[in-house]
N, C-alpha and C positions, 0 to 999 in steps of 0.2 A: 504494500500500500504506500509506503514511503517512496519507493522508486517511481510509482505512478504520479504521486504528488510532485516529486522533483521534476519529472518529465513535463508535467503540465506547466510548472514554473519556467522551465527552460524554453518551452514553446512560447509562452507569453513574452519572455525576454527576447527571443529571436524575432518574433513579429514586431516587437517594439523597436528593436534596433533597425530592422528593415524599414520601418515606417519613418525613422529618424535619419535615414541615409542621406549623406551630403553629396552623393553622386549626381552628375548632371542629368542622367537619364531617369532619375527617381528611384524609388524603392523597388527592389526585385521581389515582389510578393510571391511570384511563382516559385522562385528558388527557396524563399522562406517557407512556403507551404510544403515543398519537397523535403526540406530539412526537418520540418516539424513532423511530417509523416514518417520519416525514417526514425526519428526519436521515439515516436509513439509505437512503431513496430518493435523497436528494441525494448521498450518498456513492456510491451505485451509478451515478448519472448522471455524476458526476465521473470515476469509473473508466472508464466507457464513453468519455467524451471523451478521457481520457488514452490509452486503448488506440487510439482512432481516430487521434489525433495521432501516436502512435508508429508506427502502420502507415503513415501518410502519409510520415513522415520516412524510414522504411525503404525505401519505394518510391522516393522521390527519391534516396536514397543508391544504391540498386541501379541506377537509370537513369544516375546519374553514373559509377558504376563501369563500366557497360557501354559508355558513351560513351568513357571513358578507355581502355578495353581496345581498342575499335575504332580509336581514334586511334593507339595504340601499335603495333598490328599492321597498320596500313594500309600496303600495299606501294607505293602510288602516289606516295609522297613522294620 
């Protein structure tokens, strides 16, 4: 969530800088939009990776809990 917020902030800063451009031809809003799109795509990929890593960690935790429960309730000891 923090990466998404940071990406949105960077997007707004990029558009602001493009709007304040001092070039004779004016601001390159198309390039700013392309850059913003790339940043949002990167943020989406980061979120996907974070979700995948969280899912893996939850699965490992579930396996460990199941193993601990089985050991605790094992009557053969």
